[in-house]
C-alpha positions in Angstrom: 0.0 0.0 0.0 1.2 3.5 -0.8 2.5 5.6 2.1 3.7 9.2 2.5 6.5 8.7 5.0 8.5 5.8 6.4 9.9 5.3 9.9 12.4 2.6 10.6 12.3 1.8 14.3 14.2 -1.5 13.9 16.2 -2.4 17.0 14.2 0.0 19.2 12.3 -1.3 22.2 9.1 0.0 23.7 8.3 2.9 24.1 10.7 4.3 21.4 8.8 3.1 18.3 5.6 4.7 19.5 7.4 8.0 20.5 9.1 8.2 17.1 5.8 7.4 15.3 4.1 10.2 17.3 6.8 12.6 16.4 6.6 11.7 12.7 2.8 11.9 12.6 3.0 15.4 14.2 4.7 16.7 11.1 2.3 15.1 8.7 -1.0 16.3 7.2 -4.3 14.7 8.0 -5.0 11.8 5.7 -1.3 11.0 5.1 0.0 7.5 5.8 3.0 6.6 7.9 4.7 3.2 7.3 6.5 2.0 10.4 9.0 -0.9 10.5 9.8 -2.3 14.0 11.5 -5.4 15.5 10.0 -5.3 19.0 7.3 -8.0 19.3 5.5 -5.8 21.8 5.0 -3.1 19.1 2.0 -5.1 17.6 -0.2 -4.4 20.7 1.4 -1.0 21.3 0.5 0.3 17.9 -3.1 -1.1 18.2 -3.5 0.8 21.5 -1.7 3.9 20.1 -4.1 4.1 17.2 -7.2 3.8 19.4 -5.9 6.4 21.9 -4.9 9.0 19.3 -7.8 8.5 16.8 -5.4 7.7 14.0 -6.3 4.6 11.9 -4.2 1.5 12.0 -4.8 0.5 8.3 -2.4 -2.4 8.2 -0.4 -4.5 10.6 1.8 -7.5 9.5 5.1 -9.1 9.3 7.7 -8.9 6.5 11.0 -10.8 6.8 10.9 -11.1 10.5 10.0 -7.4 11.0 6.7 -5.9 12.0 5.2 -3.4 9.5 2.4 -1.0 10.3 0.5 1.6 8.2 -1.1 4.4 10.2 -3.3 7.0 8.6 -3.2 10.4 10.4 -6.6 11.5 11.6 
């Protein structure tokens, strides 16, 4: 799926992937999509909770080559 910005949070543990995503989303326009790559297994539940708490949409969540990939659409 197309995205506007990408954040590679590989090697970072909770809460850093969430904090970096929050910072990236802050500089984006409403409706734009951020693609996040993470290696922390806890990030799956973290990004689900993050999307619910912030009102952003978790459009996609999956695994690619042992890494977790998320697509979040800014509200």
